[in-house]
C-alpha positions in Angstrom: 120.4 114.2 96.6 123.5 115.5 95.6 124.5 111.8 96.8 121.1 109.9 96.4 122.7 106.9 98.1 122.7 108.8 101.1 119.2 109.7 100.8 118.3 105.7 100.9 119.6 104.9 104.8 116.2 104.7 106.0 113.9 105.0 103.2 112.4 101.5 103.6 111.6 102.0 106.9 109.9 105.3 106.1 108.4 103.7 103.2 106.8 100.4 105.3 105.4 103.1 107.7 104.2 105.9 105.6 101.9 103.6 104.0 98.9 104.1 102.1 96.9 107.4 100.2 97.0 110.6 99.9 95.1 113.7 100.0 95.9 117.0 101.4 93.0 119.5 102.1 91.9 122.3 100.3 94.1 125.2 101.5 94.5 128.7 100.4 96.9 129.5 98.0 99.8 131.9 99.2 102.0 134.0 96.7 105.5 134.9 96.1 106.8 131.5 97.1 110.4 130.3 95.6 110.1 127.4 93.3 113.8 126.8 92.6 115.5 123.6 90.6 118.9 122.1 91.7 121.6 122.5 89.5 124.3 119.3 89.6 127.0 119.3 87.4 128.0 115.4 87.2 127.7 114.9 83.9 129.5 115.2 80.4 128.1 117.3 77.8 126.6 119.9 80.0 125.7 123.6 78.5 128.1 126.1 79.7 127.1 128.1 83.2 125.8 131.1 81.1 123.6 129.5 78.9 122.3 127.4 82.0 121.4 130.7 83.2 119.8 131.8 80.8 117.5 128.3 80.3 116.6 129.4 84.3 115.5 132.9 83.0 114.0 131.6 80.1 111.5 128.8 82.1 111.1 131.2 84.8 113.0 129.4 87.5 113.3 131.6 90.4 115.8 129.6 92.7 118.9 127.8 91.9 120.7 125.3 94.2 124.4 125.1 93.8 126.0 122.1 95.9 129.3 124.0 95.9 130.9 127.2 94.8 131.8 127.4 90.9 132.9 130.7 89.7 132.1 130.2 86.2 128.1 129.6 87.6 128.6 132.8 90.1 130.1 134.9 87.6 126.9 133.8 85.2 124.5 134.4 88.0 125.6 137.9 88.3 122.2 140.1 87.7 120.1 137.1 87.0 118.0 137.9 90.1 117.8 134.3 91.0 117.7 133.3 94.3 120.5 130.9 95.5 121.4 128.5 98.0 125.1 127.9 97.9 127.0 124.7 99.3 129.7 124.3 101.5 132.0 121.8 99.8 132.1 118.4 101.9 136.1 118.3 102.2 136.2 121.8 103.9 133.6 121.2 106.4 136.2 120.2 109.1 138.5 123.1 108.1 135.5 125.6 108.5 134.5 124.0 111.8 137.8 124.2 113.6 139.2 127.4 111.8 137.1 130.8 111.8 139.7 132.5 109.5 139.1 130.1 107.2 135.2 130.4 107.4 135.9 134.0 106.8 138.0 133.4 103.7 135.2 130.8 102.2 132.9 133.9 102.9 134.6 136.4 101.3 135.7 134.6 98.1 132.6 132.9 97.5 129.5 135.6 98.8 131.3 139.1 99.0 133.0 138.8 95.7 129.7 138.3 94.3 127.1 140.0 96.4 124.8 142.3 95.8 124.9 140.7 92.1 124.2 137.4 93.3 121.1 137.1 95.2 122.5 134.5 98.1 119.5 133.5 100.2 121.0 130.3 102.0 124.6 128.8 102.6 123.9 125.2 103.0 126.7 123.7 105.3 126.7 119.8 104.3 124.3 117.7 102.9 122.9 114.7 104.1 126.0 114.3 106.5 123.6 113.7 109.8 124.3 111.2 110.9 127.4 110.4 109.8 131.2 110.9 110.3 131.2 114.5 109.6 128.3 115.4 111.7 130.0 116.7 114.5 131.7 119.6 112.2 128.4 120.7 110.9 127.2 123.2 113.6 130.7 124.5 114.4 130.9 125.1 110.5 127.8 126.6 110.6 128.4 129.0 113.6 131.7 130.1 112.3 130.0 130.6 108.2 127.1 132.8 110.2 129.7 134.8 112.2 131.6 135.6 108.9 128.3 136.2 107.0 127.3 138.7 110.1 130.5 140.4 110.2 129.9 141.3 106.3 126.6 142.7 107.3 124.7 140.3 105.4 123.4 138.2 108.1 119.7 139.7 107.4 119.5 138.8 103.7 121.4 135.5 103.9 120.7 132.5 106.6 123.2 130.1 107.4 121.9 125.9 107.5 121.9 122.5 106.7 120.3 120.1 104.4 119.1 116.7 106.1 117.8 113.4 104.8 114.0 112.8 106.1 115.8 109.4 107.7 116.7 111.7 110.3 113.4 111.1 111.4 112.1 107.7 112.9 108.4 106.4 113.8 106.7 108.8 111.1 103.4 107.1 110.8 101.2 108.8 111.6 103.0 111.8 111.0 102.5 113.3 114.4 104.8 110.4 115.8 107.9 111.6 114.2 110.9 112.1 116.3 114.5 112.2 116.2 116.4 108.7 116.1 118.5 108.5 119.2 121.7 109.0 117.0 120.5 112.3 115.5 118.4 113.8 118.6 121.5 115.5 120.2 123.0 117.2 117.1 119.4 117.9 115.7 118.5 120.0 118.8 121.8 121.8 118.8 121.4 122.7 115.2 117.4 123.8 115.2 118.2 126.0 118.7 120.9 127.6 116.3 118.3 127.9 113.5 116.0 129.4 115.7 118.4 131.9 117.2 119.3 133.1 113.8 115.9 133.1 112.0 117.3 130.3 109.6 115.2 127.5 108.4 116.1 123.9 108.2 116.8 122.6 104.5 115.3 118.9 103.9 115.6 116.8 101.0 111.9 114.8 100.7 111.5 112.1 98.5 108.2 110.2 98.5 109.5 108.1 95.4 112.1 106.5 97.7 109.6 105.6 100.0 107.4 104.2 97.3 110.1 102.3 95.8 111.0 101.0 98.8 107.8 100.5 100.2 106.7 96.8 98.3 103.4 97.8 97.7 102.8 99.2 101.1 102.0 102.7 99.6 100.1 103.8 96.8 101.4 105.6 93.3 98.4 107.8 93.6 99.4 109.1 97.3 103.2 109.6 96.1 102.1 111.6 93.1 99.8 114.0 94.5 96.8 112.3 92.8 94.8 110.3 94.8 91.2 111.6 95.2 90.2 111.8 98.8 92.5 112.0 102.3 93.6 108.8 103.2 96.0 109.1 106.2 93.8 110.1 109.1 96.1 111.5 112.3 93.4 113.5 113.8 93.1 116.6 113.7 94.8 116.2 110.3 94.3 113.9 107.2 96.6 113.4 104.6 96.1 112.9 100.6 99.8 112.8 99.8 103.1 111.4 100.4 104.8 114.4 100.6 102.8 116.3 103.1 103.0 113.1 105.4 107.2 113.1 105.2 107.1 116.6 105.4 105.2 117.1 108.9 106.7 113.8 110.0 109.7 116.2 110.3 107.6 119.2 111.9 106.3 117.1 114.5 109.9 115.8 115.6 111.3 119.5 115.4 108.5 120.3 117.6 109.3 117.9 120.4 112.3 119.7 120.6 110.8 122.8 121.2 111.7 124.5 117.1 108.2 124.7 115.9 109.1 128.2 114.9 111.6 127.2 112.6 110.3 126.9 109.0 111.3 123.6 106.4 112.7 124.7 102.9 112.4 121.8 100.5 115.9 121.7 99.3 115.5 118.6 96.9 112.8 116.5 95.9 111.9 114.9 92.6 111.6 111.8 90.5 113.5 110.0 87.9 112.3 108.8 84.3 114.5 105.5 84.2 115.9 103.2 86.3 113.0 101.4 88.2 109.5 99.9 87.1 108.0 103.3 88.7 110.6 105.6 87.0 109.0 106.6 83.9 108.6 109.7 82.1 104.8 110.2 82.8 105.2 109.9 86.8 108.1 112.0 86.6 106.5 114.8 85.0 102.9 114.1 87.3 105.2 114.2 90.1 107.1 117.4 89.4 104.4 119.4 87.8 102.0 118.8 90.9 104.7 119.0 93.2 105.8 123.0 91.5 102.0 123.4 92.1 101.7 122.5 95.7 104.3 124.6 96.8 102.3 127.3 97.1 100.0 125.3 99.5 100.6 124.4 103.3 101.0 121.2 105.0 98.3 120.2 107.2 100.5 121.3 110.3 101.3 124.4 108.7 98.2 125.3 106.5 98.0 128.1 104.0 102.2 128.3 104.3 103.7 127.8 101.3 106.6 125.7 101.1 109.7 126.8 99.3 110.8 123.9 97.6 113.8 123.1 95.0 113.2 120.3 92.2 116.0 117.8 91.7 117.3 118.3 89.2 117.7 120.4 86.3 119.7 118.0 84.1 120.3 114.3 83.6 123.9 113.5 85.1 125.4 110.6 83.4 128.6 110.6 86.1 126.2 110.1 89.1 126.8 106.6 90.7 125.4 103.9 90.5 123.9 104.1 87.0 120.4 103.8 86.2 117.8 106.4 88.2 120.8 108.2 90.0 121.3 109.3 86.4 117.9 110.4 85.5 116.3 112.9 87.7 116.8 116.2 85.1 114.1 117.8 83.6 116.5 118.4 81.2 119.4 116.0 78.6 122.6 117.8 78.5 121.7 119.4 75.0 119.0 121.8 77.0 115.8 119.5 75.8 113.1 119.4 78.0 112.9 115.3 79.1 109.4 116.2 79.8 107.2 119.5 79.7 106.7 121.0 83.2 105.8 124.9 83.8 107.0 127.0 86.2 104.7 129.9 87.8 
């Protein structure tokens, strides 16, 4: 949700299909799963980058998603031990796709110059660009960035991927029916093959909030907030107690249909706003995000017992995001570093 407007493409369709309930089987907890927070900067009065890193550390937030390289942020991250998803600037995608030397320079300037002091984990080449005018640049840019990472000897430490909206999947109810849309299938199939070959995950922005908002009453609030008391969606042999799992497993089902079952999903964004819509309240946001953090250590019905690396959107309310309203109110903290509501990280 670097740009949440993109995330809304097909969420109303997903909402109407992924209707009803919530509940996951009780699956065993896994340990050591990263729960991070997305660090957006589209706001005025935000703290300095060093203050932000200190806030992450004080709250035990172990991962950060940066949407583009920013020297001050990367400098502040040195020695912090925070794992980082670093995004490629949208206006650089075509250049990096067409010019391998540009990718080499980008990796030198933004990765090698900061490694190993900064713990880069993933490079995100594009955010919700599929489908769209830039989608043809994503895979060539990923290849060139990966080759530059490999030339630097960092391919075993840093994986190259891209972040997709779950609207790349159509027919997601029940989740086992999930498949890539005809428009996205050719490029997603190639990208997933690249990820399988390089041992990288697919980054996915998973937003039950938008499905609930656009569902016009077809989705229950407890199903969206991880609070339903029992399984409601039956998809034999699986059953679902929450919308997050249903959306994620619909994406897994689509991946399985293109022989990419071995590629894991990292949830690169998920969150709930505190204003801008009737369901966008502080209490609902607190409930969703705290339950999301707890849920990260569990698997989905299709991937039981496997923790889901997850990044909460977002660290701060950002008053410059457009359009006004809910887009500006996804933050865990106000710009003065005071919490919007209490949330605890493991």
